[in-house]
Phi, psi and omega in degrees: 000127184269155176238153179265113180250125178292155176305339178286348180099005182267126176282106186285350179266357182251100183303319182293323178291324176297316179296319178295323179295321177299315180298321180298318180292316181298322183293322184271348182282135178260012176210163181305140182258124179278156178297325180295310181293325178294317179300320179296321180292324183272344184080029177233172180285160180299323181295317179294322178297319179296319179296322177296316179298314180297321180294317178294322179300319178293319181298317184292334180268005177090005175284170181061020176082004181279161177282130180302143181257172176275006178221163179229163174243119186226159175287140179202125175052043176084005179218203180234144181210143175285143178210158178294149181295139181305329181299338184249020185299317181293320178297314181296319179298317179297320181292316186285317186243008173060031178090348179285145182286134177245008183283155176289152177291165178300318180298320180292320179296317180297314180296318179297322178296317180298314180297318182298318184273340186248358187300149355284143187214149179271164176297324180298319179293318179298317180297322180294322180290317182277337180081012178218163176291135183240012184305311181296319181293319179298319178298320179296314180297322179293317180296328180274000175079015182273337176226162179213160177284143181218054179098189181222160172278167177305332180286347183099353179293136182285137177262142180239150174218166178280164183247176175297328178295329176297317179298319178295321180302320180272348181073036179238164184265334181205167181295338179296342181265012182301144177290161174299160183290328189310315182298342183263358184245128183286335184240099184293345181292338180260002183302315181300315180297319181292319178297321177300314181297317186284339178257002176084008180273160175230155181254007180281000000 
């Protein structure tokens, strides 16, 4: 009995080998893998690749009767990526950073929230919304790959937007899944004014 083997070396008639091939690609990838690029690598269509990814995602979380794993396969930044299971987040954090905090500062979170909801936006606009100078925080966010430059205004001011790494940082697939602003703001009394500014509304 013959089998159809793609030039990539993947036996397309063997479902288990295809699933193993998907895992091999996911493990070596340092960024989210799209169904299209995965399909090209495996020699199958994007739809079949998407179905394989969805099936593995269900398997890793214990659906379909499988044993839950210590990792999950989730959508992130327009693709799919392996990540540690949420149940073990504290354990993984202790192992990776030895108890030291890796979280962004409150100022950085506030600035990142403004950029995320108002993008593309200049540093001057962000500073006006927050009421403080944000030059240092913007440099930090840029250095960590959470924001990037995306052109300039006619005045020459640089515009900033969030990156795919920002989506991964929050564990979301697109900007439409952003959390409400309130958790990122220390003073909820100014939330209304900031939301008005960021959505273009005025209270006058």
